[in-house]
C-alpha angles and dihedrals in degrees: 000000000000122000115255110251109231118242111244124218089240090062091050091049091052089050092052092046092051095242096132124089121229095269094048091046093053091048093049093047090053090052091048089053090057095043115090096224097021099111093042091055090046092051092048090051091052091050091048091051092051091049091051092051092051093049093047092050090055091062091080095039095102090058091062096039097058108153095235094041088222097119117076128179136183111264114256117208095210135343119261136186090254119099116265116206123210111189110202123187107223098211093176104127109344133041140178141192141196097058098152128260096354094054130048134196114260105222130190089264091058097049126104114248092228121105118274116268135185109269120231119228108283133191121194134176111245124217127247091282090074109106112257099172133050092245093052091046091051090051092053093043088057092050113106112223094232100114122086118212120247115281096023121124119247112277120236109209091214093051100036098109102156087149109059131185111242104171136262128098099247101029100036103147141039134197127216108212126194110209127190115206126210090260090060094251115134127215133187115225126192111210130175121245118205132188111256090239090063097039097093093052092048091047091056096048098040122107122238116294123242089250091058092049090049092051092051091048092051092047091052088056089056100256121139112240129186123190128212125181134191140160125238116200118210124187117225126217093248092058097261123120129223124203119209116205109210125193120197120201112203105199125190107189119223113223097219098033094122091061096051 
C-alpha cells in the first residue's frame, strides 16, 4: 500500500485558476477525495479567489461613479501591472470635429429638434482612434474633414451649422459632437466653443474639469497617474479654425490600492 501524497496549496491554486488540463484535474480531484481536509481547503481557496476578484473590481468603481456622470471609461475586468490609458477630451473652452474615424459629422438629420442651448463643460473618454503618439496626432491633424462617415446624411454647406450661436459675450457658441466609441456605441456631446480672445479669461474662471477630478480620485485610491496635454487644430468650412485641447490620463493601477 503506497502512502497518499499530500495535496499542496499550489495544486489547489492551479485548480481554482483553471491551469490544469482535464487529466490533471481528474487526478487532483481523486486525491482531494482521499485527503481528510482536501475539499475544505479547496472550498476556502475558491471563496478567497472570489473575494479577491470582487475587491479588485472595486478599484475602478470611482471612475464609473463620477458625480457629474460625464466621464465614461471602458470596463476593465481586473487591474494589471500594465499601463491603462484613459483618453479624456477636455472640452473646457475649445472644441473641434471631423477628426477621422473616431469623430463624425453631425448633420441636420442627426440633430435634436429642441432649441439650441449653451453646453456645459463635458469630458468624455475617446476610443482607440484618439491619437496617443505625436506621429498619429500629426497624421490626424493633416486629415481634411471632407469625408462623411457611413450612414450619415449628405451635408449641405449652407445648412451645416454644427457650431451654433447660443448667446453670451464670452461663451457665445456651442458644438454638438457625435462620438463613436471602440465598442461601436455612439454618443452626442454638447461642448462650448469660445473665441480665442476670450479663452484665457474663461480658463482662469473655469471650475476643475472632469478629467482633473478623475485624476484626483484615482490618486487618492493609490494609483499612479501621469497627465499629458496637447492641442489639435481643425479647419472649418467657413475658414475659421477650432482647436481641441486633449488631456490624456496614463493610469497604472496599484494592486493593493483598496487596502491603503
